[in-house]
C-alpha positions as CSV (number, residue, x, y, z in Angstrom):
1,X,99.5,83.0,121.9
2,X,100.6,86.3,123.6
3,X,98.8,89.0,121.6
4,X,99.8,92.7,122.2
5,X,99.2,95.9,120.3
6,X,101.6,98.9,119.0
7,X,100.3,102.2,118.0
8,X,101.6,102.8,114.4
9,X,104.0,105.7,114.2
10,X,106.8,106.8,111.9
11,X,109.2,104.2,113.5
12,X,107.0,101.3,112.4
13,X,105.0,102.8,109.6
14,X,106.5,100.4,107.1
15,X,105.7,97.2,109.3
16,X,101.9,98.3,109.1
17,X,102.0,99.1,105.5
18,X,103.7,95.6,104.6
19,X,101.0,94.0,106.5
20,X,98.1,96.1,105.4
21,X,99.4,95.5,101.6
22,X,99.4,91.7,102.4
23,X,95.9,91.5,103.5
24,X,94.6,94.3,101.2
25,X,96.6,93.9,98.0
26,X,94.4,96.3,96.2
27,X,94.5,99.0,98.8
28,X,97.0,101.4,100.0
29,X,96.6,102.2,103.5
30,X,99.8,104.3,104.0
31,X,98.1,107.7,103.3
32,X,95.5,106.6,105.9
33,X,98.2,105.7,108.4
34,X,100.0,109.0,108.1
35,X,96.8,110.8,108.5
36,X,96.3,109.1,111.8
37,X,99.9,109.8,112.7
38,X,99.7,113.4,111.8
39,X,96.1,113.9,113.2
40,X,94.3,114.9,109.9
41,X,92.1,117.8,111.0
42,X,88.9,116.2,109.1
43,X,88.8,113.2,111.5
44,X,88.2,113.6,115.3
45,X,90.3,111.0,116.2
46,X,92.2,108.2,114.4
47,X,94.4,105.6,116.0
48,X,96.0,102.4,114.2
49,X,97.7,99.6,115.9
50,X,100.0,96.7,114.6
51,X,99.0,93.4,116.3
52,X,101.8,91.2,117.4
53,X,102.2,87.5,118.8
54,X,105.0,88.1,121.0
55,X,107.7,89.8,118.7
56,X,105.9,88.5,115.4
57,X,103.4,91.1,113.6
58,X,100.5,89.3,112.7
59,X,97.9,92.1,111.7
60,X,96.5,95.6,111.8
61,X,93.6,97.1,113.4
62,X,92.4,100.9,114.0
63,X,89.6,103.0,115.0
64,X,88.6,106.5,113.7
65,X,85.9,109.2,114.0
66,X,84.8,112.3,112.2
67,X,84.2,115.8,113.5
68,X,80.9,115.8,112.0
69,X,79.7,112.7,113.8
70,X,80.9,113.1,117.3
71,X,79.0,110.2,118.6
72,X,80.1,107.5,115.9
73,X,83.3,105.3,115.2
74,X,84.5,103.1,112.5
75,X,86.5,100.3,112.2
76,X,89.6,101.0,110.2
77,X,91.8,98.5,108.5
78,X,91.2,95.3,110.4
79,X,92.9,92.0,109.3
80,X,95.4,89.2,110.2
81,X,98.0,87.7,108.0
82,X,96.9,84.6,106.5
83,X,99.4,82.6,108.1
84,X,98.3,83.6,111.6
85,X,94.5,83.1,111.0
């Protein structure tokens, strides 16, 4: 396995959304991904990544923090597609 991570941006947004929807079918991460790309002012920081095994997308992961809790961080979407677990 050769894992690499690519930050979610407008060019790969649909890949991230497809992965997220496969892992979490009752959720819609599109809004959160767009907030991370556009720097939502409510959040201090937000970054999301697509995980790849070589060139194959296998999962998503992200981190975020809020301005009102500057010392804390939260794990955002975190999941691996079933066929790659």
